[in-house]
N, C-alpha and C positions, 0 to 999 in steps of 0.2 A: 725851317726846315724838317719839320716833320712828315715823315713818308709817310704815316699812317694816317695822314688825310688825304685819300686817294681820288682820281677822276674815275667818274664810271659814266659811261655813252648809254644816253635814254633817246627816245623818240623826239625830246626836245634839247636834243645837244648835249654838250657834257658838264655834267654835274659835280658833286663829292659826297664821299662817304666815310666814315671812318670804318679802317679795320680794326675789328676786334680780337684779331690775333696778335696783330704786331703793336700795338695800342701801348705806351707806358705806363698810363695812368696818372699821367702829367695835369690832366683837363685842362691844360690853360686854351684851347680850342675852344672853350665853352666862352671864352673871353669875345669870341669872334663875332663881328656884328651882324647876325644872321639871324632870322625868326624864325627858319625850318629846321633850327639847332632844336633837338629833345634829348633828354636825359632819359634810360630806361632803368630802373631799378630792378632788382630781385629776378633779374633775366641772365640768362645765357644763349649764346648763338644757337638756333634749330639743328638738330642733323637728325639724317635717316638712320635707323637703325643698322648699325654695320652687322650685325650678327647676321642679318637677311642676307648678306653676298660673304660674310666671312665663314658661313659654312660650307661653302662650296672649298674653301681653301683647304681642309680635309681630305676631299678625295682627288686633289691635284696631284699627278705625279712630282715625287721628288727632285729638286733640280739636279744636274748635273753639273759641277765647278767647272771652271775652265781649267785644261790642264796647265801646269807649270813645265816649261822645258825653260825658260830664263824667267830674269823679274819682270812681274807681272804689274803694269803702272795705271794705277786709277787717281784720274783728275777730276776733284769735286769744285766746281765753281758758284760762286751765289753772293750774298750780301750777309752783313754781320747780323746777329740777333736771330736768326732763323735755322740756327742747328746744324752748319756745316760743319765745324771743326769738330763737333759732338759725334755726327756721324764717323767724321773719318778715323776718330778714337774708337767707336764701336766697329768700324771694318777693323783695325788693327789688333784688337783685341780678339776677333774673332780668329783672324790667321794667326794669332799668338795660341789662343787654345790648340789649334791645328798644329803645332809646335812647326811653324815658316816664322821664317826669317823677314823684320817688318822695319821701314823706315818710315817716318812721317816727317811732314813739314807742312807749316800752317803761315799764309802769308795774307797777312791781314788789314795791310795798310795802318791809316791814322784812326778811321773809324773804327770802333768798337761794335754800332749798331748802325745798321744800312750803308756801309761802305763795302767797298768790293772784298770777296774774300776766294780763296784758291788754296784749297787743301789737298797735298801729295800724298798719296799711299803707296808704297812700294812694295810689294809681298814676293817673295824668291823663297828656294829651297834654302840656300845659305847665303849670310850678309855679303860675302866676297861677290857674289852676283848683281851687287847695287852700291856702286863704291860710295854715291852720294844720294842724300835724302830728297833730292828736287828730282823729280821726272825730267830725262835728258829730252833735249829738242827734238820733237818729231817721233817720241816711243811712249806716247800713252795710246795705252790698250782700250781702256775705258773710259770716256767723260761725262759724269752726270752734271750737266749743265742746268742749275734751277734757276740762274739768274740769264736772262737772254743778253741781255747788254755786256756782262760780267763776262759770259762766255765765249763771244763773239769779239772781247776784245784782243788786239793784236799780242798782249804779254801772255793770253792763256792760249792762244792759236797757236802760238809758234811750239808749242808743247805736242799738237796733233799732225796728223798724217793723214791722207787722202789713200794710201795704202794699207792702214793700219786699225786707227783709230773708229771704235764704236762711239756713236755720241747719243746719249739719252737726253733731250730737251724738252724741260719744261714749256711748256707754250705758251702759260701765263705772264703777261708783260709786267712785271713787277717797276711800278713808280718810281723815279728816283726824284731829286728834291727839286730839278726843275721843273717837274708839274706844279709843283706848291708855288714857285716863285713866277711860272710862265703858264697862265691857265691854258692858252692855246698849245701849249708844246706836244710834240705828236713824235714817236720814232717808225719808221718804216721796217716792222716785223717780217715782211716777206724777204727784204733785203738782208736783213739778221739772220732769218733762217737759211737765207740762200750761202752767205758766207760762211757759216758753220755745216752745210751741206757738202760745200767746196773741199773744207778742211777734213774731210771723215769719209771712211770708208762705207758708213751705216749710218744716217740720221733718223732716229724715231723721237716723235714727239707725243708727248702726254702732258696732259692740264691736271699735273698733279696737285695745284693749289686749289683747284676746284673740287677734285677730289677727296682733300684733306679737310676742306670744310661742310660738305655736303655729308660725308659718313662721320667724320670726327669732331666739326664742330671746331677746328684750328688749324691755320695753314701750316703752322710749325711741324706738323707731321708729315708735309708735302716731301722733304727729303726722305725719311725712311720709306714711304711710298715708292720713290724711284728706285732706291735700293733693294725695295721687295720686288719691284718691276725688274730689275738688272739680274737678279739673281734668279728668277725663274728663267729667263731667256739662257741661262748659262753663260751670262757675261761675267761673273765675280768668280776669283780662285780660290773661296771657302765656301762651305757646305751649310744649308739651313740649320742644321743643328747648332752648330759653332756659331751664327752669328745670333740665334736666338740665347744661347747662354751669355754671348756678351751683352744683349740689351738686357739680359737679366741682371746681369752685375754690373751693370751701367746704374741700375737703381730708379733714376729718374721716370717717375710716367711709364713704370715698364710695359703695362697692362696695355697703354693705348697706343705706345712702340711697337708691339708686338702685332695688334690690330692692324696699324699701317702697313707693315711687313707683309703680311698675309693680304691684306688690301690691294697692295704692289702686283703681289704675285698672280692674284685673282684676275685683276687687270690685263697682265700680261698674257693669260690665256684665255679668256673669256672677255675681251673689251666691251663688246655689245651688250652683253648681259648688265655690264657694271654701270656703261653709260643710260642703259633704260632706265635703273633707279637712279639716276641720279639728275634727270634732266630736269624735273620739275624744279625741284628746287633751285637748280642750275639758273634757270630763267628768270627767276623770283629774285634773286643775289645780281643777277646783271641783265637787266632788260635789253632786247637788241632795238637797235634804232630802225626807225621806219627806214625804208630802201626805196621809193618812187615818190616823185611830186605828188601825183594824187595821193597818196597814204599820206604824207606831209600835209597837206592842205586840209584833209579829211578829218585827221587828227587835232589837228589845229583849230579847224571850225567848232568841233567838239569842246574844247578847251575854252574856246571864246563864247561859247554858249552857255555852258556850267558859271563861266567868270561872271556875263553879264546878262545876254539875251540874246537871240536868235537873229534880232535887227544887227545888233553889234558885230554879231558872226558874219552877217551877209555881208556888210561892210567890208569886211575883210575878204572873203570869198572874191566878190566884186573887183576888189583893187587887182587883187593876183590874175584874175581872169585877164583883164584888161592888160595886165604887162606880159602875159600869156600871148596876145593877140598881136603883141609886137614882132612875135616871132624869135627871140631872143631868150632862150631856154635857159641858160644860167643867171640871166637877170632876174628872170622872172622865181625863180628857186632861191635867189638873192633876197628878194622881196618877200616872199612867202614868210621865209626865217625872220626878216628884218622888222616888218608890219607887225607879227605877233608879237616880237619882242617888245615894239612901241605901245602896242595895244594893251597887253594885260600886264598892266601894271598892280605890282605887288605893294596894295594897299593894306588898311588892317580888316578889311573886309575879306580881302581875297585871302591874307594869311589865316583869318579864321576859319572860313571856308575850307582849306586846304589842310589844316588841321586837324578839324574835325570830318573830314570826308571819309565815306566807308573805306575808300580805297587805300587810305592810308593805315586804316588800323588791320586791314586785311594784311598789309606788307608787315606790319609790325609782328603780326603773329604767325607770317609766313616766316619770317625770317629769325624770330626770338622764341623761346618758349621759358616758363617756368611763372611764379605770381608776381606779374609787373606790375611796375608803377610807373606813369609816366610825368615827368618833369617838362613844363616850357619854358625857354628862356628866351624873353621878349622884352622890348624897351617901349612902351604903348605911349603914343605920341601924345603931349600935353602932362605925362605923369611920371616920366621916366625922368631919375635923378641927373643931376650933371656930375661931370667928372670935374674932380676941381682943377687940376693940372689941364687939362683938354679944353675944356668947355663943350663938350660933346657929352651926348646922352650914354648913361650906363644902364645896360642889361639888369633885370630883374628876373628872378626864380619863382615861379606859380607852381602848385603843385597839381592835382588831379581837379580838384575842386572847381579850377578854371573851364573845364571843358564845356559846362553849361554856358557860360558868359559867353566863351566864343562862339557857341551853337546861337546864341541869339546876336551876337554883330554881325555872324554869316549872314544871317536870315536880314540883315538890314541893306543888304546889297543894292536892292531897286533904290535908295536912296541916293546913291552914287550919284556924283554930278546933278545933282538937284539942289533947290534952294535950300532943304534939310539936311543936307550932308555936313557936318561940322568939322568931320575930318578934313573937307577939300580946304579948310583953311590953314593947312600946314602947307608953306612955302614951299616945300618940296614936291607935295600933291599939283600943285598949281604948276610947277615948273616941267614935272613928268608930263602931263597933261597938254601945258602947251606945244612941249616938242612933238608929241605924238602928232597935233592936229597939224605942226608945221611940216613933218615928215611923211604923213599923207597926202597934204597936198603936194608936196614936192615930186611923190610918185607918180602921181596922176599930171603933173607936168610933165614928168620924165617917161611916162608912158606916151604922151604925144609929141616930143620931142626927141628922142633918142635917135643916136644914127652911129655908124661904125665909128664915127671919129669922136664922140662922147661917149661913147657904151662902156668903155674902163672909168670915168669918173663917174656914171650912172652905178656901174656894181659897189664902186666903193662908196657913196652914198646909201645905197640901200640895204648894207650891212653894217651903218653907225650904228642902229640901236643895239646891238649884240656887244659894244663894246662899253656901253653905260651900264656894268654889271656892278652887282652889289646891293644893299639896302641902307636906308639912311643916310648918315653924311658921309658914308662910303660912295653912295649912288649919286650924291649931290657934287661932290667932288668929281667924279667921272663924266655926270652928265654936263660939266662946264665943259669938260674939254671936249667932249663928243658936239655940244652946239655950236663950238667955234672950228672947229673941222667942217662941221656940216654948212657953214655959213660959207667959208672960203671954196667948199666944194660944187657948193651949188652955185656959186660966181664962175668957176672954173666950165662947169657945164653949160652953163648959158652962152659963155663967150667963143665955144668951141668952134673951129670954122668947119664950116659945111662942107660934105664929101662928094654933095651934087656934082656930077659933069656940067659943063656950060650948056651942054647939046640939051639936056635934059631940063634946065631951065629955060631955054627958048623958047621948047616946045610946050612946058609947061606954060610958057607966058602966052 
C-alpha cells in the first residue's frame, strides 16, 4: 500500500515511478521483480533556480488581509505526511502573533501517513465568536484542498457553502492505495472538480505539486505554496509579516518554506510567468500520452524498429492497417495497443537496450542532479539465485560497471529468435513468443470475420496482451491466466451467430 509508488501516464500507457518527496526510504520496493528499477545514489531531484521567479516577490504589492467581522474559518484538507497539520499550526501562530483569537482542530483518522486529514483553523477577534473548534456546517470561508479526493469527500464538503466558500484546489491527483492494488484504477477528476465547484462560491485550481517539485525539488512545499497564493489573493485574515514570523518560529526548513510562500504569491500575481519557467521540467516529469490513433501507431512503429527491425515493425503496421480497414475504429485502437504489447517482449536484449539507451540517461539527468551513481537491480536468466522459500529467482544488485556489459548484450539483439539465441531456451521466452504468434494469427482471423455480433468479444481479445503484465515469474503467472481467457474468447468469437439478414444471404447466394 505504499503510495510513493505512483502511476504515471506515458505514450505507452500507465507506468510507475517513485515519488522522491513522500518516499520513507524503506526500500522494499527494490525487491519488486522489475528490471526497469534502478537506484541512483549521490543525487537529488533537479529543480529550477527558484530565485529567478522569487525575485519578483519583492516587487509585489503587500497583500491585504481579509477583514474580520466575525469568525473566519479556514479548512485545509489533504493527506497525512504532507504537512497539512503543520500548515494549520503556522496559520494559527500567525493569527496569535497579531493578537487574534484562534481555535484549531485536526482530524487525522487512523492513518498518520497517507490517510485523510482535515485541519480546521478558526480566527476571530474574540474567543466568544467561535464557541467550537470545528468549522460549523456551511461556514467555511476558505478551503485549501490539497488533495482532490479528500477535498470532495462528503464530511469535508458539508463545511462548505456555495454562497460563502472560496476553494483553492491542488489540481494534481494524489494517488491512493487503490492505485497500488489495481493498476487500472482511475478517478474522474473533472467530476471531482465539479463537485467542489458546486460547493463553492469561487473555485480556483493550481498545480501546487508541480510547482513545488519544479522549483523546490520537493512536493512537501506544495501546501505552503497554496497558502502563499491564498495570502496574495486576500483570502487570509492574517498579514504577510505575521505569516513570515510564524514560519521562522516554526524553525523547520524555514528558508525553503519562505521560498514556497513567496512562490505562491508570485504565482497568484503572475501565473503566466511562473508557468513559462516551469514548463520544460514539468514535461520531463510527466510525459504526455499521445492523443490520436495515428500518433500512437507512429510511436509504436518507432519503438518496434528500435526493438528489432523495420521488417518487424512493418508486420505490426500492416496488421493495424488491416484492422482499420474493417471500419471498426475502437477495435483498431485496441489492436494497436494489444499487438504492440504482444510483440515488444521485454527479454534480456530489450532490457539491456532500454537501460543503456541515450533517452534513459537524458531522463535521469533531467530529473536528477549531483554526482550520481547508478545501480541496477536484475535477475539474469540462468544466473539469478533462487529464493529458498519460494523457489523463485532473486534479484541481484550490480554497480555502474555493468553498463558496458549491458551495451554488449543490447548489441546482440540481431540474434533474437535465431539458432544462436541461447536466451530463447528460457521457458518463459518461448511461452511469450508462442502467445505472440497465436495472438497475431487471431487478429488476422478477426479482421476477416468481425461482425457487430462478435465485435465486443473481438475487443476483449484484442486487449488481452495488456493484462499479461510483469516480468519473470510474475509475467509467467499472468500469461497463463491470459492464455486460458484467450482460448475461451476465441471459441466464443468463432461461434457467434451472424447478424446478416436472410435477404442479404439470398442475394449473396
